[in-house]
N, C-alpha and C positions, 0 to 999 in steps of 0.2 A: 308776122311776129305774133299776133294773137293766136293763130293756129298752133304755133310752136309752143307757146306758153300753155295753152289748153292741153296739148299732148303731154307736156311735162307733168302736169298735175294729175292727169288721168292715168298715166303709167305708174304713178305712185299711190293711186287710190285715194287721193286727197281732193277736197273741194278747193276751188281756186281762192286764193287770198285776194280780197277786194278792198278798195279804198272807199270809205263812206263818203257820200256827197256832203257838201257843206251844210245843207239844211237837214240832212238825215243823220244826226248824231245821237238819237234816242237809244238805239240798240247797240251802237258801236262805242268806240273810245272817243271821248270828247277831245283828246289831244290830236286826233286825226291819224293815229297809228293804224297799220294794217291789222285786220282781224280775220279769223277763219270762221266758217259756218259749221263748225264741229257740233254734233248733236250731243250735248252734255247730259241728256236724260239717260244715255246708255254708258256713260263714262265709268260707272262703278263695275262694269263687267271685267272679269279677270283677263279676257282675251285682249284687252287694250293695254295691259300692264307690260312691264319689262319681264323677261323670263330668265330663269337660271337653270343651268343643266346640272344634273346630279348623277352620281354613280353610287348605287347602293350595293355594298358588298357585305356578305355574311362574315361576322367575326369568327375566325377559325378557332376551334378548340378540339382537343383529341376526343372528347366524349360526345361532340355534336355532329359526328360524321353522318349519321343516318337521318338527321332532321332536314326539314324543307329548305330549299334554296330557290331564289327567284330565277325565273327563266329570262326575263328582261330586266337587266339591272340598271339601265339608263332611263332617267326620268327628266322631263322638261316641265317646269311648273312656274307659276307666277311668283314674283318676289314677295307678294303679300301672303302666300301660303305659309302656314305654320307647321311646326314639327308635329303637332297633333293631327293635322290633315295627312301628312306623310305616313304617320304611324297607322292611321285608319286604313289607308290604301294598302299598306304593307300587310296588315292583319287580314284584310279581305283577300288579297292575292295568295297569302300563305295559308288561309283558312285556319287562323288561330285567334284566340280571344285577345282583346286589347292589352290586358295586363301581362301577357307573356312576351311581348315584343318591346324592345328598347332601342332607340336610335342613339348612336354614339359618334363623337368626333374626337379623334386622338384618345380613345379609351375613356372619354368623359361623357356621361349621360347628358343629353340636351333637354332643356325644359320644354314642355309642350307649348308654351306661349310664345316661344322665339320664332320670328319670321325668317324666311329664307334670305331676305335682304340683310337683316341683322347678322345672321350667320355668315353670309358672304363677306360683308364689310368688316366684321370683327375678327374672322378667323381665316379667310381665304383671299383677302384683297391682294391683287397683284400677281396671283398665281393663275396658271392656265385652267380653263374649263376642262372637264366638269369637276364640280366640287365633290370630293370623296367623303362619303358617309358610310359608317358601318352599322349593322343592326345585329342585335343578339337576341336569341330566343331563350327565355328562362325555362328551367325545368318545370314540367307540369306538376310534379310531386310537391313542390314547395308551397 
């Protein structure tokens, strides 16, 4: 039984949940509930977050035919990522200055401080992945 339990946790990349002994409640829960030995010093890393799948499509317009288009339009990022992060990556990929790119949802410009989780919950909840966003490139003469 112990071997089966150990294999279960190892197959999922988890530490085994253990019960603290009656005299060792200093590091654990005084109620005697199970706890995990998860290393919280690395808990702020984005790789441990939930992820959201995005599809970035260029907003079409008759005068924008010759402008840059993304080669890879699908992105997977942390739910803590903000629109500003997405804009910066987009500008880097398209080799454009930051002020020339705008991220849109249903033809509405999204604020830079909005997180992907806020966007998903407020505008895409219950719909299938990926979340569809558009980007527009402003004319350089303006």
